[in-house]
C-alpha positions in Angstrom: 1.9 13.4 2.4 5.1 11.6 1.6 3.2 8.5 2.6 0.4 9.0 -0.2 3.1 10.0 -2.8 4.5 6.9 -2.3 1.3 4.5 -1.8 0.0 5.8 -4.8 3.4 5.0 -7.0 3.4 1.3 -5.8 -0.6 1.0 -6.8 0.5 2.4 -10.1 3.2 0.0 -10.3 1.1 -2.7 -9.6 -1.0 -1.1 -12.2 1.3 -0.7 -15.0 3.3 -4.3 -14.5 -0.8 -5.9 -14.7 -0.7 -4.6 -18.4 2.3 -5.3 -19.2 1.5 -9.1 -18.2 -1.2 -9.2 -19.9 0.5 -8.6 -23.5 4.0 -9.6 -25.2 6.0 -12.6 -26.5 6.4 -16.0 -25.9 9.2 -18.7 -27.2 9.1 -21.8 -26.6 13.0 -22.3 -26.7 14.8 -20.8 -23.7 17.1 -23.1 -23.3 18.8 -25.3 -26.0 21.6 -27.9 -25.6 23.0 -30.0 -28.6 25.8 -32.1 -27.9 28.6 -33.7 -30.5 27.6 -31.4 -33.2 31.1 -32.0 -36.2 33.2 -28.8 -37.5 32.5 -28.1 -40.6 28.7 -28.8 -41.1 25.5 -27.1 -41.3 22.9 -27.6 -39.1 19.5 -26.6 -40.0 18.2 -26.7 -36.0 14.6 -26.7 -36.5 14.6 -29.9 -38.1 18.1 -31.1 -36.6 16.0 -31.2 -33.2 12.6 -32.2 -33.9 11.2 -29.1 -32.4 11.0 -25.6 -34.5 12.2 -22.5 -33.3 8.4 -20.6 -32.8 8.0 -17.1 -31.3 4.3 -16.2 -30.0 2.6 -12.5 -30.2 0.6 -12.2 -27.8 -0.1 -8.6 -28.5 -3.5 -7.0 -29.7 -1.7 -5.8 -32.5 0.6 -7.2 -35.0 4.2 -6.4 -34.4 7.0 -6.6 -36.1 10.3 -8.6 -34.7 14.0 -8.1 -35.1 15.5 -11.5 -34.2 19.9 -11.6 -33.9 22.0 -14.1 -32.2 24.2 -12.4 -29.5 27.4 -13.3 -27.8 27.2 -13.5 -24.3 29.1 -12.1 -21.7 30.7 -12.6 -18.5 27.9 -13.7 -15.9 25.5 -14.8 -19.1 27.9 -17.7 -19.8 26.9 -20.8 -18.2 30.1 -22.8 -16.6 31.7 -24.2 -19.1 31.1 -23.0 -22.0 32.6 -20.2 -24.6 30.8 -17.6 -26.5 30.8 -18.3 -30.1 34.0 -16.9 -31.8 31.8 -14.9 -34.6 28.3 -14.1 -35.2 28.2 -15.2 -38.4 27.7 -19.2 -37.3 24.3 -18.9 -36.7 21.8 -18.0 -39.9 18.5 -16.6 -38.7 16.0 -14.1 -40.4 16.6 -10.3 -39.0 13.5 -9.5 -38.8 9.9 -11.0 -38.9 5.9 -9.8 -38.9 3.9 -11.9 -36.6 0.0 -11.0 -36.4 -1.5 -10.4 -33.0 -1.9 -13.5 -31.1 -0.5 -16.2 -33.7 2.4 -17.5 -33.8 5.5 -18.4 -36.3 8.2 -20.7 -36.8 12.0 -19.4 -37.8 14.6 -21.2 -39.1 17.5 -21.1 -37.3 20.8 -22.5 -38.6 24.3 -23.2 -36.7 27.1 -23.0 -39.3 30.4 -24.2 -37.9 33.7 -23.7 -39.4 36.8 -25.9 -40.0 39.9 -26.6 -38.2 41.5 -28.7 -35.2 40.3 -25.7 -32.4 37.0 -26.5 -33.0 36.6 -30.1 -31.6 36.2 -30.7 -28.1 34.3 -27.0 -27.5 31.4 -25.9 -26.2 30.0 -22.7 -27.0 27.1 -20.6 -26.4 24.8 -18.0 -28.2 21.6 -15.6 -27.5 18.9 -15.7 -30.0 17.8 -12.2 -29.5 13.8 -11.6 -30.4 12.4 -8.1 -29.6 9.9 -5.6 -30.8 10.7 -2.8 -33.0 8.9 0.2 -33.6 6.9 0.4 -30.4 7.4 3.5 -27.8 7.7 0.5 -25.4 9.7 -2.8 -26.4 9.5 -6.0 -25.2 12.1 -8.6 -26.0 13.1 -12.2 -24.7 16.4 -14.3 -25.5 16.7 -18.2 -25.9 20.0 -19.4 -24.5 21.5 -21.4 -27.0 24.5 -24.2 -25.8 26.3 -26.7 -27.8 29.5 -28.9 -27.8 31.6 -29.8 -30.8 33.2 -34.0 -31.5 35.8 -34.2 -29.6 38.4 -35.5 -32.4 38.2 -35.9 -36.2 35.9 -39.2 -37.1 37.6 -39.4 -40.6 
């Protein structure tokens, strides 16, 4: 009897996982590395990188997405990188709606503070995109890694 229950649960697990993989979200930014940013400047990443942050809705219906910068912790940090000190460094639309099977470009801006402590550093943050208002949420994280110039160029 227990073996039958286990087999039914395993079969159900394969069915449910197949359904989950058939729909979802996708992004063209899995991990982005940017070098030599200058403190005190604003960078509009979609134009600065010559590639726009694009989210694709693979669901059969429109989805509302919440998007926010997220400070990484612990093992999420790539060796040699520190978390950004404040999410206010990142400008991004907090919510968008994408129709079924369409994609949308999301503007992303990094605004670096000034100060001598900002030079020669490596920072990391996540762009966390997730569905809102659904019974089962789906989300993805895009890792952004950037470094600042070593010294004041002035």
